[in-house]
C-alpha positions in Angstrom: 104.9 143.6 42.2 108.1 141.7 41.5 109.6 139.5 44.2 112.7 140.5 46.0 115.2 137.7 45.7 118.0 138.6 48.1 118.3 141.5 50.5 121.8 142.8 50.6 121.3 146.3 52.1 118.9 148.7 53.7 118.5 152.2 52.4 117.3 155.1 54.6 115.2 158.0 53.5 113.3 161.0 54.8 110.0 162.1 53.2 111.2 165.7 52.9 107.8 166.7 54.2 106.8 166.8 57.8 103.0 166.7 57.5 102.6 163.3 55.7 100.2 160.7 56.9 100.4 157.2 55.6 97.4 157.8 53.4 98.8 161.0 51.9 102.1 159.3 51.3 100.3 156.4 49.6 98.3 158.8 47.5 101.5 160.5 46.3 103.3 157.3 45.5 100.3 155.4 43.9 98.3 158.2 42.2 101.1 160.7 41.3 104.0 158.3 40.7 101.9 155.4 39.4 103.4 152.8 41.7 101.5 149.8 43.0 102.2 150.7 46.6 104.2 153.1 48.8 107.8 152.7 47.5 109.3 152.1 51.0 109.0 148.9 52.9 108.7 150.7 56.2 107.8 154.3 57.2 108.4 155.6 60.7 106.0 158.3 62.0 106.9 161.7 63.5 103.9 162.5 65.6 102.3 165.1 63.3 99.9 163.1 61.2 101.3 159.7 62.3 102.1 158.2 65.7 105.6 159.3 66.8 108.0 156.4 66.4 105.4 154.0 65.1 106.7 151.7 62.4 104.3 151.3 59.5 104.8 148.3 57.3 103.9 149.8 53.9 105.2 147.3 51.4 105.8 143.6 52.1 109.5 142.7 52.4 109.1 140.0 49.7 108.5 142.6 47.0 110.9 144.9 45.3 110.6 148.5 46.5 110.5 151.8 44.6 112.9 154.0 46.6 116.4 154.0 45.2 117.1 153.8 41.5 119.3 150.8 40.5 119.3 149.6 44.1 115.7 148.4 44.6 116.3 144.7 43.5 118.4 143.9 46.5 117.4 146.4 49.2 114.7 147.3 51.7 113.7 151.0 52.0 112.9 152.7 55.3 111.7 156.3 55.4 111.3 158.5 58.4 108.6 161.2 58.0 110.2 164.6 58.2 112.6 166.9 56.5 116.0 166.3 58.0 117.5 169.1 56.0 115.6 171.3 58.4 115.2 169.3 61.6 116.4 166.0 63.2 114.4 162.8 63.7 112.5 162.6 66.9 113.9 160.5 69.7 111.1 158.0 69.2 111.7 157.8 65.5 115.5 157.2 66.0 114.8 154.5 68.7 112.2 152.8 66.5 114.7 152.9 63.6 117.3 151.3 65.7 115.0 148.5 66.8 113.8 147.9 63.3 117.4 147.8 61.9 118.5 145.3 64.6 115.6 143.0 63.6 116.3 143.3 59.9 120.1 142.9 60.3 119.6 139.7 62.2 116.8 138.4 59.9 118.9 139.0 56.7 122.4 138.4 58.2 123.5 141.9 57.2 126.4 144.0 58.5 126.3 147.6 59.7 128.1 148.5 56.5 125.0 147.4 54.6 123.0 150.3 56.1 123.1 153.3 53.7 121.6 156.7 53.2 119.9 157.3 49.9 122.4 160.0 49.2 125.2 157.4 49.0 123.6 156.2 45.7 122.2 159.5 44.4 124.7 162.3 45.0 122.1 164.9 43.9 120.0 164.1 46.9 120.6 164.9 50.6 118.3 162.1 51.6 118.0 161.1 54.4 118.8 164.8 55.1 121.9 166.7 56.0 120.9 166.6 59.7 120.4 162.9 59.8 123.6 161.5 61.3 124.1 158.1 59.8 127.5 157.7 61.5 125.8 158.1 64.9 123.3 155.5 63.8 126.0 153.1 62.8 127.8 153.7 66.1 124.7 153.0 68.1 124.2 149.7 66.1 127.8 148.7 66.9 127.0 148.8 70.6 124.0 146.5 70.3 
């Protein structure tokens, strides 16, 4: 895996499937996509095949991710398990995401404007889902 030089942004995703476990996600990314590891740096569980709200560190932050074409060299990827075109994140997922983002914003001296949905870079995708309210997330981060 290539080293990540400077983190300038964080890109948020949904898995588009609700029944993923970390092992099934890894199997898909490694065996089907041919990647060295899960493409996201973090995955947040939804309580179906993962612990609701648990933050799984799936790719070391020091390595380039495989989550957003042309953006991987300067970003961290975080995926929440679920399909947010159909549902919304669980309360535990949302709260865990907030805590993780606060930690990463401080660690890498980022601004709230550096938090993006995957769909901001790939207009053909709805990711992190049409029911994922990124503006609400940014507002919550502004109060912390």
